[in-house]
N, C-alpha and C positions, 0 to 999 in steps of 0.2 A: 714903651714910653711910660713914665711914672706919673702917679697922681700925688695925693697929699702925703706929707711926711708925718711921722710921729715925733712930737717934741720930747726931749729928754733933758734931764738936769745935769748940772756940773759943767765945768770948763776945763780945758786942757791947754797945754802949751801949744803955740802955733806950729803948724807944719806947712810946708810949701805944697801948693798944687802942682800936679804933674800933667803936662800937656804934650800931645803928639799928634801928628797927622796920621790918620788911619784911612782905610779904604772908603769909609762912609763920611769923612769930613774931619773936623778938628775935635779930638777927644780930650777930655779933661778928667783927671782924677782929683776931686776936690776933698780935702780933709774935713771931716765932721768935727766941728769945734766942741761938741758935747760928748763925743765918744772917743777915747784915746786911740783906738784902732779902727775907727769908722771912716769910710770913704764913699763918696757919691761919684758915680760915673755919669758924665754928660757927653753928648755928641752934638756938636754945633749948638750948644746951649740948652739942648733938651735933656732933662734928667732921664737916664736909662735904668740905673740900678743903684742900690746902696748895699754895701757889705761892711760888716763888723768882723774883722779878722779874729777878734778875741771871743766872739759869741756868734757862731753861725746860725743860731736859732733866733737871733734878733732880726725881725723883718720891719724895715723902717717905712716903706711906702704902703699906702692903704691897699692897693691892688695886690701887692706881694703878700700882705697878711691874709687876704682872701684866698690866694692860691696856696698859702701855707695851711689854711684850714682844709682845703681840698686834699692836699698831700696827707694831712693828719687823718682824714676821714675815708680815704680811698682803700684802706685796709686796716685790720686790727693794729693797735698801737705797737710800734717796735718791729713789726714784720717787714723784712726787706722788700723793696719794690724794684721792678725793672721799669725804668722811666726814660722817656725820650723828651728832651727839651729842644723845641724848635726856636732858635734864637738863644744865643749863649750869654751875651753881654758880660757881666762880671760873675756869672754863674751863681747868683744869689740863691736861687731855688734849688739848684743841684747841691750846693753846700748845705742848705737846710735839710734836704732829704738825706744826705749822707750822715749828717749829725744826729737827726732824730730817728733815722731808720738804718742803723749800722748794717753793713754787708749788702746794701742796695747796689744794684748795677745800673749805671746811667750812661746814656749817650746824649751829647749836646751837639747841635748843628749850628754853626755860626758862619755866616758868609764873609764877615770881615776878619780875615786871618790876622791882619795887623793889629786889630783891636784885641783879639785873643792873646797875641804875644805881649801886648802892653799889660793886660790883666795878669798874665802868667808871671811876668817879670816883677810887678809891683804889688799884686794882690794874690800871692801864691796860695794854693789850696793844699790840704793834707795829701801827701803822696800815697797814703794807704787807702784813700777813697777811690772807689771804682767808678771814676768819671772819665769817659773818653770824649774828647772834643774833636769833632770833624769840621773841616773847612768846607764851605760850599753853600749852595742854595738850599733852603730849608725843605722844599718839596722834593728836590732831588735826593737830599739826605734821608728823608722819610722813606723814599722808595727803596733804600738799601736796608731798611730794618726788616728782619725776617718776619714772615707771616706769624701772627699770634704771639709775638715776643713781648710786647709792652703791657704792663699793668696800667700805665698812665702816660698819656701824651699831653704835653703842655705846649701851646703855641703862644709865643710872646715875641713876635717878630715885627720890627719896624725899620723901614728904609727912611732915614730921617725921622720924622714923627708920624709916619703913615704906614699902616699895614699893607703890604703888597697885595695886589688884586688876586694873584694866583693862589694865595693862601686863604681865600674866603669862599671857595666854591664847593659845589656838590661833588665834583670830581676829586678835589683835595680831600674832602671828608671820606670819600670811598677808600682812599689809601690809608687814612687814619684808622678806619675800621679794620682794614686788612692787617695793619700792624698790631692792633690791640688783641690781647688775649680775651677769652670769654670772661665777661664781668669787668673788663677794663673800662677806664674813664678817659674822657677827653675834656680839656679845659683850655680856654683861650682868653687872653687879655686883649680887649678891644677898646677903642676910643671913639667917641662921637659927641655931638651936641646938637642944639637946635631942634629940628624936626625928627632927629634920630633915624633918618632913613637908612643909613648904613647898618645901624644896630638892629633894626627891625628885620632887614634882609638876612642878617646873620642868624637871628633867632629862627626865622622860617627855614633856613638852609639846614641848621643843626637839628631842628625838630623833624625834618624830613628824613634825616639820616639815622637818628637815634630814637629809642622809645621814650626816654626821659630826658628832661633838660631843666635847668634852673639858671637864673640870672641874678647876680649880686652887684650892686652899685650904690653910690651915694644917691639918696632920694632926689637931690637937686639935679643930678644927671638924668635920672629916670623921668623927671618932669620937663627935661629939655631946657632947664634954666642955666645950666653950666656945662661947659665942655669938660669931659673927664673920662675916666676909665670905667669899664664894666667887665666883669668876669662871667663868662658863659661856660657852664659845666654840663656834660652830657654823658649818658651811659645807656646801655640796653636793659640794665636791671634797675631796681629801685635806688633812688638817691636819698641820703639821710637829710632831707630838706629841713626838718625841724631843728636838728642840731646845727646845720650850716646857718640857718636863720638866727639861732641863738648866738652863735659865735660872731657873726657879722654885726649883729645888733649891739654887741657889747665891746666892739673894737673902740680904740680911742676916737676914731672918726666913724660913728655908727653908720652902717649901710642897711639896705633893704634887699630882700630876696623875693623874686617873683617866680612862680612855678604853676604848673597845671593850667587851669582855665585863665587865670590872670595873665600868664605869659602868652597864651594864645591871643587874648584880647590886646595885649601890648604890641604884638607883632602886627596887628591890624591888617591882616590879609596880604602882607608883603610877599612878593614872589621869591621862589628859591633862586639863589645866585648860581650861575654856571660859568664855566670857563669863557663862554661866548659873551656873557653879559657883565662880568665882574669889573669893578672899579676899585681903586685903593680906598682906604678909609679917608675921611675928610681931613684937610689940613687944619691943624689947630688955629684958632684965632690969634692974632697978634697979641703979644703981652701975656700969653698963657703961662709962660714959665718965669715971668718976672716976680 
């Protein structure tokens, strides 16, 4: 699920929205009136992805820009990555990775095969990019990734506007760790608001699985004043927290990064989430996407 968009200048001729029934509801590809080849993907009215076919490096949503920083920092500039994307959507981040890191090899797992076909038909990606899209449940797809194959695993999965419970647990993260190569990174797009109970549980669970973790979000979200996105990043080695903090702070919608003791305090003693205790992320408040 998407957060804030980046405003851009200029106007273009009108294009018609494209709608279709997909497995997850009613999908809409809505033209971006400010970018000639920009499109926003919505499912049942909830923004999911934004793609600019003319510029794969353009990341419109705030959380996607944060994940773009993660992709940039996960390895030296330009080095190909082996990446797993749990949740395909319009493949915004896979396109970004292919564009900024040529010769990267990527797997995307998307449960909604009808949505994938809609995107493939109307928002085609470069055939030379090494992006393989698999249909099916994200956790089942992750289980098929060979041991130690991935440099980066990104989880951005929503059923409607909620992260499914089985993608929030210690058991799920154990399989993420199995799929990661030594030094590999994990990143997740999460949503929460109010008391942030769900987000605190995810921090506790990730910190129990990895040696290092950092959280990036809008300060208003971190204070519980607004429902929104947060990106949780983890690895067994050091994370470039200072550089991530600088990039997030200078985005069009500046964010904040929590790490170390501050992140421990933020989690406030929340218990680790397991398959037996997990619940989906909270339903967004009404009018969130208006």
